[in-house]
N, C-alpha and C positions, 0 to 999 in steps of 0.2 A: 214364618209362615209365607208360603209363596202367594204372590198376588193372584187374584182370580183372573180368568181368561179375558174378561171384558176390560179390565184395567190394562192388561198387557196389550191388547189390540188398540186401545185408546192411546197408550203411550207410543206404540209403533206408528200410529197415524200422526201423532203430534211430532214425533222425531222426523218422520218422512216429510211432513209439511214444513218443518223448520229447515230441514236439509234442502228442500226445493227452493224455499224462499232465500236461503243463503246462496244457493247456486245462481238464482236470478240476480241477486245483489252483486255477486262477484262478476257475473257476466256484464251487468250494467256498469260497474266500475271499470272493467276492461275496455268497454266501448267508450266510456268517458276519457280514459287515458289515451286511447288511440286517437280520438277526436282532438284532444288537447295537443298531442304530439304533432298531428297534422297542422294545427293552427300555429304552433311554435315553428315548425319547419317553414310554413308560408311566410311568417314574419321575418325569420332569419334570411330567407331567400330574397325577400323584398329589401331588407336592410343591406344585404350584400350587394344587390343590384344598385341601390342608391349610393352606397359607399364607392362602388366602382365608377359610377357616373361622376361623382364628386372628385375622385382621384384623377380621372381623365381630364376633367375641367380644370383642376388645379395644375396639372402638368401642362396643358395648353397655355394657360395664363402665364405660368413661369417661363415657358418657352418664348412666348411673345415678349415678355419683359426682358429676357436675355437678348433677344434679337433687337429690340428697341434700344437697349443700353449699348449693344455693340455698334449699332448704326450711329447713335449719338457720339460715342467715343471715336468712331471713324471720322465723323464730320469735324469734331473738335481737333483731332490729330491733323487732318488736312488743313484746317484753318491755322493751326499753330505752325505747320510746315510752311504754309504760304507766308505767314508773318515773318518767320525766320529768313526765308528767301528774300523777302522785301528788305529786311534789315541788313542782310549781307550785301544786297545790291546797293543800298543806300550808303553803307560803309565804304564799299568799293568806289563809288562815285566821289565820296568825300575825300578818300585817299588820293584819287587821281587829281582832284582839284587842288589839294594841298601840295602834292608833288609838282604839279605844273606851275603853281604860283610861287613856291619856295623850294626850288630844287637843291640849293646849297644847304639849307637848313635840314632838309630831308636826308641828304647824304651824311651830314654830321650826326644826326640822330641815329641813323642806321649804324654808323661806325661806333658810336657810344654804346649802343645796345649790344653790339657784337663784342666789344671789349668787356663789358660787364658779364656777359654770358661766358666768355672765355675765362675770365678770372674766377668766376664761381665754379666753373667746371674743373679747373685746375686743382682746387682744394679738395 
């Protein structure tokens, strides 16, 4: 038996109301998703900006550390070179003193060393 016209009209109104309500709900969900997407984008942009600042700060700090280390090494190298030059000058002065105080012993030592080097070279 077919439903009476009143029931059909009521069912059509109910279906139409349900359809409109679903469309409103879908529209609200779409708006919520769009708002959430905007919020996520803002957070990611802020995070990327902060990460970039931290990376630049870390690079500057590393560069300063490298420069400071290089300066320290340069100073130490200069100090070591100065100490080596002082030691060489001191040795030179001592040799001059020994040679002037004992010339015959120095000549004998030089001859002995020359003989040892010559013998070892010959083998």
